N, C-alpha and C positions, 0 to 999 in steps of 0.2 A: 829422476829425470827432470825439468830443470822449469823457473818460471820469473819473469822480469821485464821490464819494459825501458827504454833507452829515450832521452827526452825527444829524440826526433820519428823512433820507430818502433821501439817494440813497448807495448803495456801489459803489467802483468795485471789481472784481473783478479785479485784477491787472495788471501793466505797461498795460493796454489798460484796463483797470476804473479806473485812476485816475488816465490820461493822456491817453487820446483825446478826439475830438471832431469831428463833421460830417457830410454825408452828405446824399444829394437822394434821397431816396427816389420793391390796396388791402385792406384787408382789409373783411370785411363777414361776414353770416352770419345764422342765427336767434339766437334768445334763449330757449334753452332752458335750464331749470335741474336740478338733480342734489343729492339729500340736501336738506342743509338751506342749500344755496347759491343765490344769485341770478344771473342773469348779467349781465352787463356790456351796456349798449346795443348793440343790432346796427346803429345808423348810424358805429359805429365799430369796433366786435369783433365778431368769428368768433364759429360755434356755442364752447358749452363742449367742449375737448377732453379726453375721459376714457375711458380704456379698463380701468379698474381692477373690482375685484369691488366692488358694492352701489353706494352713491351718494358723491362726493366730500365731503369736512367742509369744505374750504376751496378758495380761485381763487387763483392765481398769474395775474399777467395780463405780457404784453410790450407796450411803447408804442414803435413803431419808425414811421420812413416810407416806407409800403410802396405811395407811388407816385412817379414820375418816376424820373430815371437809375440811381436807386440802389436800384430795387426788387428787381432780382436778388439785389442783396446781400442784404439784408433779409429777404426772405423766406426766403433759406438760412437767415438768422442764426434765424427762427421755425421752422424746420423741425429746427435743430441742438437746440432746446430742448426739441420734442416727441421728438425723438431720446432726449435725458438723462430726460424722464419715464418713457418706455415701459421705458426700462433699469431704472428705479427702480422699476417697477409701480405708477407714480402715487403712490407713498408716499415719506412724511417721515417716518421714525418711524413712530408709532402712527396717525397722519395721513394720510390719503387727501386726495388733490390733485388738482384739475381745472386747466385752461389756458384763455385765451382771448388771441388775437393782437388785438390794437388796432395801430389805424394814427393816426396823428398828423399826416397829411399832407393834402393835397388835390387834386384833378386837375389846379386851375387855379394853382395855385401849383408843382405839381411837385417841392413839397419838403416840408417841417414848415411848420405852420403855425397862428398863435399862438391862436388860435380853437379849435383842435382840439386842442391841446395841454392848454389852460385847461379845456374841454369834459370831456375825459378824465380830468384832475385831481380834479375834481368828483365823477364818476363811481366813482373809485375810492375816493376819502374817503368817499363816502355809503353805499357796497355794503361792509358788514360781512361779508362772504364774503371779500374780497380783502385778503388778510394779507401781499402781497409784488410789487413791479412789477420787472421786468427793463427797463431803458433807461433815459435815453432814449438815440438817437443822437448827438444835438445837441443841444450844450448850451445854447443859447438856449430850447429846449423845456423843459430840466431848471429853468433858472431860475422858470419858472412853475409847475412842477409839483411841486418841492420844498417851497415854502413852505405848498402845501393839504395835502400828505400828512403836513407836519410839524402840523397843527392837526387832524388827519382824529380822529373819535371814537375813542377806545381807542388812539390810537395814540401817537408817529408812525409811519406805513405804512413799513417797509423798501421802499429801492428801490436794487437792483444795477443799474450799469450795463457794458457791454461796449463803451463806444466813449466816453464822455464824459472831457474833457480840460483843460477851462478850468478853471482853479485856485481862482476864487473859489466854485466850489459846496462845496470843502471846508474852506477856509479862509482868510481875510482876508489872508495874505502871499503871495509867489511859492511857483511850484511846478514849473514844469517848464522845459525849455530846447527845445520841442518845434520841429523844424525845424533843429537844430543839427549842420549837417553841415560847417559850411564853415570850420572849421582843416584838414579833411582837402581841401577842394576847391581850395585854392590861389585863395581868394578873399580882396583885401585890402577894398575898397568896396563897401559893399550899399548898396541902396535897398529898402526897405521899405513893402509897399502894405498896406491891409485893406479890408473892404468893411462896416466901421463897425457890424458885430454883436457881439453879446457874444463868440461863439467866435471872429471874424475879427481884431477890436482886440485882444482877451486875449493869442491867441497870436503877432499880430504886435508888441505890444508884449514879451512873454515872450522874442523872438526880436531884438529891438532891446536890450534887457538882457543880454541873453547874448552877442550880437555885440561890445559894448561891454567887458565882461569878459575876453572873448578877444581883444581888441585891434585888431577890426575898425572900420573907418571906415564910420559909418553916414552917407551922403552925402543920404538923401531920406526921409521919416516921411509917406506920406498916402494918402487913403482912395480909394476908387475905386467908381463908382456900376454896381450890379447890373443897372442897367434902360437901362444907356447903350446906344446902335448902336455906338460906336465909342472905342476907347481908343489911338488913333494920338497924339492930342495928350501924354497923360499917358505915352506910351511915348517921344515926343521930349524930355520934360520930364525922363524918365529917363537916357537916351541923354547929355542936356547936363551931367549931373550926374559923368559919368565911372563910374560904377558897373560893377563887372565881375561882380556877381549881383545878382538882384533877389528877393525874399521875397514871393510871393502870399499874404498871408492871407487866407482865406476860402473859401468853397463854391463846388466847380466847377459846382455849381448856380446860381449869383447869378453865371450871364454866364463864368463862370471859364475856357470853351474860347476865348472869344471875347478874353478879356484875354490869354490868352498866346499868340494866334494874332498880335494887334497887336502885342506887345512883339518877339516873335519877330521878324516884319515889319520892324520899325524898326533893332532893337538887333543882328540877325543872328546867326549860330551862335556866336561867342565869349565871348558872355554867359551866365553860368550862371541858371538859372530854378530857384527850388526853393519848394515847396507844404508845408503841411502836409496831415493826415488829412483836412481838408475836402475834398481833391482826390481821393476815394477815393468808389467804385470807380475806378482806373486808366483802366480802358478806356472812362469816362465823359470823361476826360481825352482820350484820345486819337481818341474820337469827336468829341467838341468842337472839340477845336485840329486836328486831322488830323497832318500833318507837321512842323508847328509843336511839339509835344510831345516831338518827338524830342531826346534828350539831358537831359531835365527831372529833377529828382529831386524826390520825394515822401516826405514822412517820416509814419513811421505808428508810433503807440506801441504797442509789444508785439515780438513775435518773429516770425518767418515760419512758416510751418507744417514745415519741413524743418528747424527749428532745436528744435525741442518735445521733450521729453524720452520715455521708452518709454510711458506712458501717454497722452501727447498724440499720439505716434504714432499708436497704437492706434486712437484717435477716430478720426481722421482717414481711416486706414485704411477701420474699418466704417462710420463716417458716408456717405464718399465713396463707399463700394458701394450707398449709396439715392440718391446723387444722378445727374443725367444727366452722362454724360461725367465723371463721376468728381471733378469740382474741386470742393475744399473751400475756400471765402474765409476767409482768416486770423481776420475778425470772428465765424464761424460757431464758431471754436473758444473766442471769449471768451464769445461768447453761452452755450456749452455750459458752459462755467466757473461762469458769472454762475449758469446753472441749479442748477447742483451746490451750490454756495455757499448759496444760497436756500433750498434743499431742506433742507441740513444743519442751518441755522439754525432752519426749522420744525420737524423732526426733535430739536433740542434746546432746545425753546420749551417755554413752558407754554400753548399754544395762542393765545396774545392779540397784537396787534401788536405792540405794547410790549416783549413777550418775543422776538418775532422779530428784531426791531431790536436789542436787545440781545446778543443771540447773532451776529449779523451782525460785531458790534464787536469780540467774541471770535475771528473767523476764522483758523485755524490751517492751511493746506492742505499734506499732505506726497507728495508725487510726484503732483499732482493733471495734469490737462491741460494746464495751464500750468505746472508745477511746483511747485516747494514757496515758499512765501508766506504773509504773513498780512496782515491789514485791520488797522490803527491805530483810535484813538480819533476822529481825524477821518473817517475812512471810506477814506484812502488804502492802496493797497497798499505793501510793500515790494519788490516786483519790478518794476522801471519799465525794462525794455529799448527801445529806440526804434530801429525799422529803417528802413532809408534803401533807397527801392526807385528804379532808375533803369528809365526807358522807353529800350527799346531793341528797334529793329527793330518799333517799334509796339506793343511786348508789356512787359507790369512785369516785371523783374527785380530780383532781391536784388541790392545795391549793398553795405551794411555794415548790422553791427547795434550798437550801441554803448549804453552804461548811463552819462549823462551824471553827471561827479564832482558831489559836494554842492556842493561850491563852487561848482561853475558852476549850479548848481539854484536856489542861495540868492539870487543875483543877477537871477534870470529875472524 
């Protein structure tokens, strides 16, 4: 799924905030206002959420896909943001802050849609009450929103993402080695697929470069059509290549379950299937591919909840108590940290959009929800773990958490 921050608009708030990307996620509600703020349009955004004293001075918004197979995941992320706001008393220093949850997906697409991303971007830029955005979930959507927020009046408008991972969002060079577990899995020959979109092609290219650096043989690199009814011919091509592993770069909501099912049908159980965070929530992979997903690895930028420090574990416990079943998705921890980082930047700013962005680039977090990290001038974080999850018994299990060495990252 996707994480990063462009100098002027997008910030990623740690491992995930500077590494992740993808998802297939509605928001809605009225359009009231409070204090001097004006609400974002109800066609995409919820009512203003504010339970502080008086009226809010500013608004922050989340921009996530709230429709589709990932809806449970992204809705919980908005709840995590609300949880942090409530903890802070809806205040960022001397400023009172309200929140609106905005949807960048459509029911028809079942995932983010370019027209929604564009409309949302313009709404944020034109509404001077908005001083920060938490999102996006998908790097392709971020590509659309960032330029608009960079040109916003009084801006740029800061944007901190719990999920973006496409490296081109923050700088022109290579950035991560998403999906790099091959040296641990005994795979020597890999076939790499991508869905032709910014995220899928980007992460597939990074995987290819990292694989070559690791001495693996890339026996194929080709695209898959998210609208195809069958991928058996593609699977036959992969089998003919002699690949021992297949990396599926893209989104599970782009017919990813069917891709996995057809690959497994032709390749059998002895070929390792790997995917990036675009194949989360993992429950969507299991639902779409059924038993064919068994034994598949999915890499997610960031660390699992069980590996968080004291502050992170405290958040998971307290926030989990508000959730049905007590389950907290790892992305919710990143959304909460993103909210905390943004509120701190607002508190330390002069109250202007540009001031908030400047403060985000000075972020230093000690023992936060995601641990200790900084954000550099590109908007990337200093903490970049990647966790490999293994689908076992139809469920997500933690396989290994690594921090790719800089020598590998620089080649990705």
